[in-house]
N, CA, C, O and the ligand as a Tripos MOL2 file, in Angstrom:
@<TRIPOS>MOLECULE
protein
  229   227    58     0     0
PROTEIN
NO_CHARGES

@<TRIPOS>ATOM
      1 N         111.0540   93.6190  129.5290 N.3       1 MET1
      2 CA        110.1180   94.1180  128.5830 C.3       1 MET1
      3 C         110.9010   94.9010  127.3140 C.2       1 MET1
      4 O         111.6890   95.8410  127.4170 O.2       1 MET1
      5 N         110.4650   94.2590  126.1410 N.am      2 CYS2
      6 CA        110.9930   94.8530  125.0310 C.3       2 CYS2
      7 C         110.1470   95.9290  124.2050 C.2       2 CYS2
      8 O         110.2360   96.4020  123.0710 O.2       2 CYS2
      9 N         109.3760   96.0820  125.1760 N.am      3 GLN3
     10 CA        108.2940   97.2360  124.3340 C.3       3 GLN3
     11 C         109.2120   98.5640  123.8780 C.2       3 GLN3
     12 O         109.6830   99.3470  124.7030 O.2       3 GLN3
     13 N         109.3540   98.6650  122.7020 N.am      4 GLN4
     14 CA        109.9910   99.8790  122.3610 C.3       4 GLN4
     15 C         109.1150  100.7810  121.3260 C.2       4 GLN4
     16 O         108.4580  100.2530  120.4290 O.2       4 GLN4
     17 N         109.1530  101.8620  121.4830 N.am      5 LEU5
     18 CA        108.4450  102.6760  120.3860 C.3       5 LEU5
     19 C         109.1170  102.5440  119.0870 C.2       5 LEU5
     20 O         110.3440  102.4510  119.0570 O.2       5 LEU5
     21 N         108.4320  102.5270  118.0360 N.am      6 PRO6
     22 CA        108.6460  102.0280  116.6200 C.3       6 PRO6
     23 C         109.2690  103.5420  115.9210 C.2       6 PRO6
     24 O         109.2660  103.8330  114.7250 O.2       6 PRO6
     25 N         109.6670  104.1760  116.7960 N.am      7 ILE7
     26 CA        110.5010  105.4000  116.3270 C.3       7 ILE7
     27 C         111.6340  105.1790  115.4330 C.2       7 ILE7
     28 O         111.8060  105.9200  114.4650 O.2       7 ILE7
     29 N         112.5320  104.0650  115.7320 N.am      8 ASP8
     30 CA        113.4800  104.0550  114.9530 C.3       8 ASP8
     31 C         113.1690  103.3390  113.6190 C.2       8 ASP8
     32 O         113.9580  103.4550  112.6820 O.2       8 ASP8
     33 N         112.1720  102.6870  113.5180 N.am      9 ARG9
     34 CA        111.5800  102.1600  112.2230 C.3       9 ARG9
     35 C         111.0320  103.1510  111.3390 C.2       9 ARG9
     36 O         111.2210  103.1580  110.1230 O.2       9 ARG9
     37 N         110.2210  104.1420  112.1010 N.am     10 ILE10
     38 CA        109.4860  105.0960  111.2610 C.3      10 ILE10
     39 C         110.8120  106.0320  110.7130 C.2      10 ILE10
     40 O         110.7450  106.4730  109.5660 O.2      10 ILE10
     41 N         111.9540  106.3130  111.5040 N.am     11 ALA11
     42 CA        112.8950  107.1670  111.0650 C.3      11 ALA11
     43 C         113.5680  106.5360  109.8760 C.2      11 ALA11
     44 O         113.9330  107.2790  108.9640 O.2      11 ALA11
     45 N         113.7800  105.1670  109.7910 N.am     12 VAL12
     46 CA        114.5140  104.5340  108.7690 C.3      12 VAL12
     47 C         113.5860  104.6230  107.5730 C.2      12 VAL12
     48 O         114.0500  104.9630  106.4850 O.2      12 VAL12
     49 N         112.2880  104.3340  107.7180 N.am     13 LEU13
     50 CA        111.3810  104.2070  106.5780 C.3      13 LEU13
     51 C         111.3850  105.5960  105.8440 C.2      13 LEU13
     52 O         111.5850  105.6870  104.6330 O.2      13 LEU13
     53 N         111.1330  106.7410  106.7200 N.am     14 SER14
     54 CA        110.9930  108.0200  106.0430 C.3      14 SER14
     55 C         112.3230  108.5470  105.6120 C.2      14 SER14
     56 O         112.3170  109.6130  104.9960 O.2      14 SER14
     57 N         113.5580  107.9050  105.8650 N.am     15 MET15
     58 CA        114.7270  108.2400  105.1860 C.3      15 MET15
     59 C         114.7810  107.7110  103.7940 C.2      15 MET15
     60 O         115.1840  108.3410  102.8160 O.2      15 MET15
     61 N         114.3010  106.3990  103.8070 N.am     16 TYR16
     62 CA        114.2890  105.7670  102.4800 C.3      16 TYR16
     63 C         113.1990  106.5780  101.6400 C.2      16 TYR16
     64 O         113.3970  106.7820  100.4430 O.2      16 TYR16
     65 N         112.1720  106.9890  102.2080 N.am     17 GLU17
     66 CA        111.0810  107.7990  101.6380 C.3      17 GLU17
     67 C         111.5870  109.0850  100.8180 C.2      17 GLU17
     68 O         111.2920  109.4310   99.6730 O.2      17 GLU17
     69 N         112.3290  109.6080  101.6350 N.am     18 VAL18
     70 CA        112.7910  110.9220  101.0730 C.3      18 VAL18
     71 C         113.7960  110.7170  100.2250 C.2      18 VAL18
     72 O         113.9270  111.5870   99.3650 O.2      18 VAL18
     73 N         114.7460  109.5890  100.2060 N.am     19 GLU19
     74 CA        115.5990  109.1520   99.3810 C.3      19 GLU19
     75 C         114.7670  109.0750   97.8310 C.2      19 GLU19
     76 O         114.9930  109.6870   96.7870 O.2      19 GLU19
     77 N         113.9160  108.2420   98.1110 N.am     20 GLY20
     78 CA        112.9260  107.9700   96.9240 C.3      20 GLY20
     79 C         112.2430  109.0470   96.2680 C.2      20 GLY20
     80 O         111.9550  109.0700   95.0720 O.2      20 GLY20
     81 N         112.0030  109.9210   97.1000 N.am     21 ILE21
     82 CA        111.3710  111.1700   96.4600 C.3      21 ILE21
     83 C         112.2500  111.9020   95.8710 C.2      21 ILE21
     84 O         112.0570  112.2890   94.7180 O.2      21 ILE21
     85 N         113.3480  112.2110   96.5510 N.am     22 THR22
     86 CA        114.2000  113.2320   95.8690 C.3      22 THR22
     87 C         115.0880  112.6920   94.7540 C.2      22 THR22
     88 O         115.7560  113.5180   94.1320 O.2      22 THR22
     89 N         115.1770  111.3780   94.4210 N.am     23 SER23
     90 CA        115.7490  110.8430   93.3030 C.3      23 SER23
     91 C         114.7270  110.5820   92.2200 C.2      23 SER23
     92 O         115.0170  110.1850   91.0910 O.2      23 SER23
     93 N         113.4930  110.8390   92.6620 N.am     24 MET24
     94 CA        112.4350  110.4950   91.3460 C.3      24 MET24
     95 C         112.2760  111.7130   90.5510 C.2      24 MET24
     96 O         112.3800  111.5660   89.3340 O.2      24 MET24
     97 N         112.0240  112.9840   91.0400 N.am     25 PRO25
     98 CA        111.6500  113.9510   90.1350 C.3      25 PRO25
     99 C         112.8380  114.4080   89.1760 C.2      25 PRO25
    100 O         113.9250  114.5430   89.7390 O.2      25 PRO25
    101 N         112.7960  114.6300   87.9980 N.am     26 VAL26
    102 CA        113.8850  115.0960   87.3120 C.3      26 VAL26
    103 C         113.8990  116.5890   87.4250 C.2      26 VAL26
    104 O         112.8630  117.2530   87.3870 O.2      26 VAL26
    105 N         115.0880  117.1010   87.5640 N.am     27 PRO27
    106 CA        115.2770  118.6300   87.6470 C.3      27 PRO27
    107 C         114.7470  119.2760   86.6120 C.2      27 PRO27
    108 O         115.0840  118.8350   85.5130 O.2      27 PRO27
    109 N         114.0290  120.1750   86.6230 N.am     28 SER28
    110 CA        113.1920  120.6930   85.3430 C.3      28 SER28
    111 C         112.8260  122.1630   85.6020 C.2      28 SER28
    112 O         112.6840  122.6980   86.7020 O.2      28 SER28
    113 N         112.6930  122.7440   84.3240 N.am     29 ARG29
    114 CA        112.5540  124.3760   84.4530 C.3      29 ARG29
    115 C         111.2030  124.5690   83.6440 C.2      29 ARG29
    116 O         110.8220  123.8240   82.7410 O.2      29 ARG29
    117 N         110.5600  125.6630   84.1040 N.am     30 ARG30
    118 CA        109.5100  126.0150   83.4740 C.3      30 ARG30
    119 C         109.7990  126.9320   82.1480 C.2      30 ARG30
    120 O         110.4420  127.9820   82.1670 O.2      30 ARG30
    121 N         109.2280  126.3600   81.0460 N.am     31 CYS31
    122 CA        109.5780  127.0150   79.6690 C.3      31 CYS31
    123 C         108.9590  128.3770   79.7950 C.2      31 CYS31
    124 O         107.7590  128.5660   79.9970 O.2      31 CYS31
    125 N         109.9850  129.4280   79.6420 N.am     32 PRO32
    126 CA        109.4670  130.7890   79.5640 C.3      32 PRO32
    127 C         108.4960  131.2590   78.6850 C.2      32 PRO32
    128 O         107.6230  132.0520   79.0340 O.2      32 PRO32
    129 N         108.6130  130.7790   77.4890 N.am     33 ALA33
    130 CA        107.7980  130.9700   76.3740 C.3      33 ALA33
    131 C         106.2230  130.8590   76.7420 C.2      33 ALA33
    132 O         105.3660  131.7370   76.6480 O.2      33 ALA33
    133 N         106.0760  129.3190   77.2540 N.am     34 CYS34
    134 CA        104.6470  128.7060   77.4920 C.3      34 CYS34
    135 C         104.4580  129.7180   78.9540 C.2      34 CYS34
    136 O         103.3240  130.1730   79.1000 O.2      34 CYS34
    137 N         105.2060  129.9820   79.7260 N.am     35 LEU35
    138 CA        104.9330  130.8920   81.0380 C.3      35 LEU35
    139 C         104.2090  132.0640   80.6550 C.2      35 LEU35
    140 O         103.1670  132.3730   81.2330 O.2      35 LEU35
    141 N         104.7500  132.8160   79.6060 N.am     36 GLU36
    142 CA        104.3640  133.9290   78.9940 C.3      36 GLU36
    143 C         102.8110  133.8600   78.6360 C.2      36 GLU36
    144 O         102.0450  134.7830   78.9110 O.2      36 GLU36
    145 N         102.4630  132.8340   78.0800 N.am     37 ARG37
    146 CA        101.0470  132.4410   77.7610 C.3      37 ARG37
    147 C         100.2790  131.9670   78.6620 C.2      37 ARG37
    148 O          99.1240  131.6390   78.3900 O.2      37 ARG37
    149 N         100.7920  131.8550   79.8790 N.am     38 GLY38
    150 CA        100.1530  131.5220   81.0650 C.3      38 GLY38
    151 C         100.0790  129.9210   81.2780 C.2      38 GLY38
    152 O          99.2750  129.4210   82.0650 O.2      38 GLY38
    153 N         100.9720  129.1750   80.5220 N.am     39 GLN39
    154 CA        100.9410  127.7180   80.5970 C.3      39 GLN39
    155 C         102.2200  127.3770   81.5370 C.2      39 GLN39
    156 O         103.2830  127.9980   81.5350 O.2      39 GLN39
    157 N         101.9520  126.4710   82.1860 N.am     40 THR40
    158 CA        103.3150  126.1530   83.1490 C.3      40 THR40
    159 C         103.6910  124.8450   82.4450 C.2      40 THR40
    160 O         102.9730  123.8620   82.6280 O.2      40 THR40
    161 N         104.7660  124.7670   81.6540 N.am     41 VAL41
    162 CA        105.4270  123.5360   81.0360 C.3      41 VAL41
    163 C         106.6910  123.2750   81.5240 C.2      41 VAL41
    164 O         107.6170  124.0710   81.3670 O.2      41 VAL41
    165 N         106.8200  122.0680   82.1890 N.am     42 TRP42
    166 CA        108.3400  121.7310   82.7020 C.3      42 TRP42
    167 C         109.0310  120.9540   81.6880 C.2      42 TRP42
    168 O         108.5810  119.9690   81.1020 O.2      42 TRP42
    169 N         110.2640  121.5410   81.5250 N.am     43 VAL43
    170 CA        111.1110  121.1130   80.6630 C.3      43 VAL43
    171 C         112.6290  120.6460   81.2130 C.2      43 VAL43
    172 O         113.3170  121.4850   81.7940 O.2      43 VAL43
    173 N         113.0250  119.5610   81.0520 N.am     44 ILE44
    174 CA        114.4020  119.2110   81.5520 C.3      44 ILE44
    175 C         115.3130  120.3010   80.8230 C.2      44 ILE44
    176 O         115.1750  120.5930   79.6350 O.2      44 ILE44
    177 N         116.1640  120.8090   81.5890 N.am     45 PRO45
    178 CA        117.3160  121.6200   81.2500 C.3      45 PRO45
    179 C         118.0620  121.0230   80.0360 C.2      45 PRO45
    180 O         118.5220  119.8830   80.0920 O.2      45 PRO45
    181 N         118.1860  121.8350   78.8890 N.am     46 GLY46
    182 CA        119.2260  121.2510   77.9190 C.3      46 GLY46
    183 C         118.1450  120.5770   76.7980 C.2      46 GLY46
    184 O         118.5400  120.2740   75.6710 O.2      46 GLY46
    185 N         116.6420  120.3600   77.2570 N.am     47 LYS47
    186 CA        115.8100  119.8060   76.2270 C.3      47 LYS47
    187 C         114.9170  121.0280   75.7820 C.2      47 LYS47
    188 O         114.8780  122.0880   76.4060 O.2      47 LYS47
    189 N         114.2200  120.7660   74.6540 N.am     48 CYS48
    190 CA        113.1630  121.5210   73.9490 C.3      48 CYS48
    191 C         111.9220  121.4480   74.7060 C.2      48 CYS48
    192 O         111.6400  120.3760   75.2420 O.2      48 CYS48
    193 N         111.0940  122.5130   74.8290 N.am     49 CYS49
    194 CA        109.8750  122.4550   75.1830 C.3      49 CYS49
    195 C         108.8430  121.4890   74.3820 C.2      49 CYS49
    196 O         108.6180  121.6090   73.1770 O.2      49 CYS49
    197 N         108.2300  120.4830   75.2540 N.am     50 PRO50
    198 CA        107.4130  119.6400   74.2850 C.3      50 PRO50
    199 C         106.2190  120.4780   73.6470 C.2      50 PRO50
    200 O         105.5580  119.9780   72.7370 O.2      50 PRO50
    201 N         105.9590  121.6960   74.1060 N.am     51 GLU51
    202 CA        104.6270  122.3430   73.7440 C.3      51 GLU51
    203 C         105.1340  123.3080   72.5680 C.2      51 GLU51
    204 O         104.5320  123.3160   71.4940 O.2      51 GLU51
    205 N         106.1780  124.0650   72.7770 N.am     52 CYS52
    206 CA        106.4520  125.0890   71.6080 C.3      52 CYS52
    207 C         107.7940  124.9670   71.1260 C.2      52 CYS52
    208 O         108.1670  125.6640   70.1820 O.2      52 CYS52
    209 N         108.6570  124.0370   71.7600 N.am     53 GLY53
    210 CA        109.8620  123.8330   70.8910 C.3      53 GLY53
    211 C         110.9770  124.6090   71.3770 C.2      53 GLY53
    212 O         112.1220  124.4410   70.9550 O.2      53 GLY53
    213 N         110.5990  125.6290   72.4390 N.am     54 THR54
    214 CA        111.6420  126.3900   72.7520 C.3      54 THR54
    215 C         112.9320  125.8090   73.5850 C.2      54 THR54
    216 O         112.6250  125.3430   74.6820 O.2      54 THR54
    217 N         114.0860  125.7700   73.3030 N.am     55 PRO55
    218 CA        114.9750  125.1980   73.9780 C.3      55 PRO55
    219 C         114.9780  125.8360   75.4760 C.2      55 PRO55
    220 O         114.7000  127.0220   75.6570 O.2      55 PRO55
    221 N         115.2920  125.0090   76.4580 N.am     56 VAL56
    222 CA        115.3420  125.4050   77.8230 C.3      56 VAL56
    223 C         116.7820  125.0340   78.3530 C.2      56 VAL56
    224 O         117.2880  123.9220   78.2080 O.2      56 VAL56
    225 N         117.3690  126.0910   78.9770 N.am     57 ASN57
    226 CA        118.6000  125.6180   79.7630 C.3      57 ASN57
    227 C         118.5640  125.6470   81.1710 C.2      57 ASN57
    228 O         119.5400  125.2730   81.8210 O.2      57 ASN57
    229 ZN        107.1620  126.0110   75.7940 Zn       58 ZN58
@<TRIPOS>BOND
     1     1     2 1
     2     2     3 1
     3     3     4 2
     4     3     5 am
     5     5     6 1
     6     6     7 1
     7     7     8 2
     8     7     9 am
     9     9    10 1
    10    10    11 1
    11    11    12 2
    12    11    13 am
    13    13    14 1
    14    14    15 1
    15    15    16 2
    16    15    17 am
    17    17    18 1
    18    18    19 1
    19    19    20 2
    20    19    21 am
    21    21    22 1
    22    22    23 1
    23    23    24 2
    24    23    25 am
    25    25    26 1
    26    26    27 1
    27    27    28 2
    28    27    29 am
    29    29    30 1
    30    30    31 1
    31    31    32 2
    32    31    33 am
    33    33    34 1
    34    34    35 1
    35    35    36 2
    36    35    37 am
    37    37    38 1
    38    38    39 1
    39    39    40 2
    40    39    41 am
    41    41    42 1
    42    42    43 1
    43    43    44 2
    44    43    45 am
    45    45    46 1
    46    46    47 1
    47    47    48 2
    48    47    49 am
    49    49    50 1
    50    50    51 1
    51    51    52 2
    52    51    53 am
    53    53    54 1
    54    54    55 1
    55    55    56 2
    56    55    57 am
    57    57    58 1
    58    58    59 1
    59    59    60 2
    60    59    61 am
    61    61    62 1
    62    62    63 1
    63    63    64 2
    64    63    65 am
    65    65    66 1
    66    66    67 1
    67    67    68 2
    68    67    69 am
    69    69    70 1
    70    70    71 1
    71    71    72 2
    72    71    73 am
    73    73    74 1
    74    74    75 1
    75    75    76 2
    76    75    77 am
    77    77    78 1
    78    78    79 1
    79    79    80 2
    80    79    81 am
    81    81    82 1
    82    82    83 1
    83    83    84 2
    84    83    85 am
    85    85    86 1
    86    86    87 1
    87    87    88 2
    88    87    89 am
    89    89    90 1
    90    90    91 1
    91    91    92 2
    92    91    93 am
    93    93    94 1
    94    94    95 1
    95    95    96 2
    96    95    97 am
    97    97    98 1
    98    98    99 1
    99    99   100 2
   100    99   101 am
   101   101   102 1
   102   102   103 1
   103   103   104 2
   104   103   105 am
   105   105   106 1
   106   106   107 1
   107   107   108 2
   108   107   109 am
   109   109   110 1
   110   110   111 1
   111   111   112 2
   112   111   113 am
   113   113   114 1
   114   114   115 1
   115   115   116 2
   116   115   117 am
   117   117   118 1
   118   118   119 1
   119   119   120 2
   120   119   121 am
   121   121   122 1
   122   122   123 1
   123   123   124 2
   124   123   125 am
   125   125   126 1
   126   126   127 1
   127   127   128 2
   128   127   129 am
   129   129   130 1
   130   130   131 1
   131   131   132 2
   132   131   133 am
   133   133   134 1
   134   134   135 1
   135   135   136 2
   136   135   137 am
   137   137   138 1
   138   138   139 1
   139   139   140 2
   140   139   141 am
   141   141   142 1
   142   142   143 1
   143   143   144 2
   144   143   145 am
   145   145   146 1
   146   146   147 1
   147   147   148 2
   148   147   149 am
   149   149   150 1
   150   150   151 1
   151   151   152 2
   152   151   153 am
   153   153   154 1
   154   154   155 1
   155   155   156 2
   156   155   157 am
   157   157   158 1
   158   158   159 1
   159   159   160 2
   160   159   161 am
   161   161   162 1
   162   162   163 1
   163   163   164 2
   164   163   165 am
   165   165   166 1
   166   166   167 1
   167   167   168 2
   168   167   169 am
   169   169   170 1
   170   170   171 1
   171   171   172 2
   172   171   173 am
   173   173   174 1
   174   174   175 1
   175   175   176 2
   176   175   177 am
   177   177   178 1
   178   178   179 1
   179   179   180 2
   180   179   181 am
   181   181   182 1
   182   182   183 1
   183   183   184 2
   184   183   185 am
   185   185   186 1
   186   186   187 1
   187   187   188 2
   188   187   189 am
   189   189   190 1
   190   190   191 1
   191   191   192 2
   192   191   193 am
   193   193   194 1
   194   194   195 1
   195   195   196 2
   196   195   197 am
   197   197   198 1
   198   198   199 1
   199   199   200 2
   200   199   201 am
   201   201   202 1
   202   202   203 1
   203   203   204 2
   204   203   205 am
   205   205   206 1
   206   206   207 1
   207   207   208 2
   208   207   209 am
   209   209   210 1
   210   210   211 1
   211   211   212 2
   212   211   213 am
   213   213   214 1
   214   214   215 1
   215   215   216 2
   216   215   217 am
   217   217   218 1
   218   218   219 1
   219   219   220 2
   220   219   221 am
   221   221   222 1
   222   222   223 1
   223   223   224 2
   224   223   225 am
   225   225   226 1
   226   226   227 1
   227   227   228 2
@<TRIPOS>SUBSTRUCTURE
     1 MET1         2 RESIDUE 1 A MET
     2 CYS2         6 RESIDUE 1 A CYS
     3 GLN3        10 RESIDUE 1 A GLN
     4 GLN4        14 RESIDUE 1 A GLN
     5 LEU5        18 RESIDUE 1 A LEU
     6 PRO6        22 RESIDUE 1 A PRO
     7 ILE7        26 RESIDUE 1 A ILE
     8 ASP8        30 RESIDUE 1 A ASP
     9 ARG9        34 RESIDUE 1 A ARG
    10 ILE10       38 RESIDUE 1 A ILE
    11 ALA11       42 RESIDUE 1 A ALA
    12 VAL12       46 RESIDUE 1 A VAL
    13 LEU13       50 RESIDUE 1 A LEU
    14 SER14       54 RESIDUE 1 A SER
    15 MET15       58 RESIDUE 1 A MET
    16 TYR16       62 RESIDUE 1 A TYR
    17 GLU17       66 RESIDUE 1 A GLU
    18 VAL18       70 RESIDUE 1 A VAL
    19 GLU19       74 RESIDUE 1 A GLU
    20 GLY20       78 RESIDUE 1 A GLY
    21 ILE21       82 RESIDUE 1 A ILE
    22 THR22       86 RESIDUE 1 A THR
    23 SER23       90 RESIDUE 1 A SER
    24 MET24       94 RESIDUE 1 A MET
    25 PRO25       98 RESIDUE 1 A PRO
    26 VAL26      102 RESIDUE 1 A VAL
    27 PRO27      106 RESIDUE 1 A PRO
    28 SER28      110 RESIDUE 1 A SER
    29 ARG29      114 RESIDUE 1 A ARG
    30 ARG30      118 RESIDUE 1 A ARG
    31 CYS31      122 RESIDUE 1 A CYS
    32 PRO32      126 RESIDUE 1 A PRO
    33 ALA33      130 RESIDUE 1 A ALA
    34 CYS34      134 RESIDUE 1 A CYS
    35 LEU35      138 RESIDUE 1 A LEU
    36 GLU36      142 RESIDUE 1 A GLU
    37 ARG37      146 RESIDUE 1 A ARG
    38 GLY38      150 RESIDUE 1 A GLY
    39 GLN39      154 RESIDUE 1 A GLN
    40 THR40      158 RESIDUE 1 A THR
    41 VAL41      162 RESIDUE 1 A VAL
    42 TRP42      166 RESIDUE 1 A TRP
    43 VAL43      170 RESIDUE 1 A VAL
    44 ILE44      174 RESIDUE 1 A ILE
    45 PRO45      178 RESIDUE 1 A PRO
    46 GLY46      182 RESIDUE 1 A GLY
    47 LYS47      186 RESIDUE 1 A LYS
    48 CYS48      190 RESIDUE 1 A CYS
    49 CYS49      194 RESIDUE 1 A CYS
    50 PRO50      198 RESIDUE 1 A PRO
    51 GLU51      202 RESIDUE 1 A GLU
    52 CYS52      206 RESIDUE 1 A CYS
    53 GLY53      210 RESIDUE 1 A GLY
    54 THR54      214 RESIDUE 1 A THR
    55 PRO55      218 RESIDUE 1 A PRO
    56 VAL56      222 RESIDUE 1 A VAL
    57 ASN57      226 RESIDUE 1 A ASN
    58 ZN58       229 GROUP 0 **** ****
């Protein structure tokens, strides 16, 4: 009988899934100026906030 539980397949799939998820999001920071105004604006470090133009490092 070759009835195996599909654990191996699931493990492999989730591994690739994690890889995809971790490589997708760009590391970003919240703009401190917008945060003071109660807005959460994510800015890529080294770029300027698209809302208020504050450089975020
Ligand atoms: Zn801002």
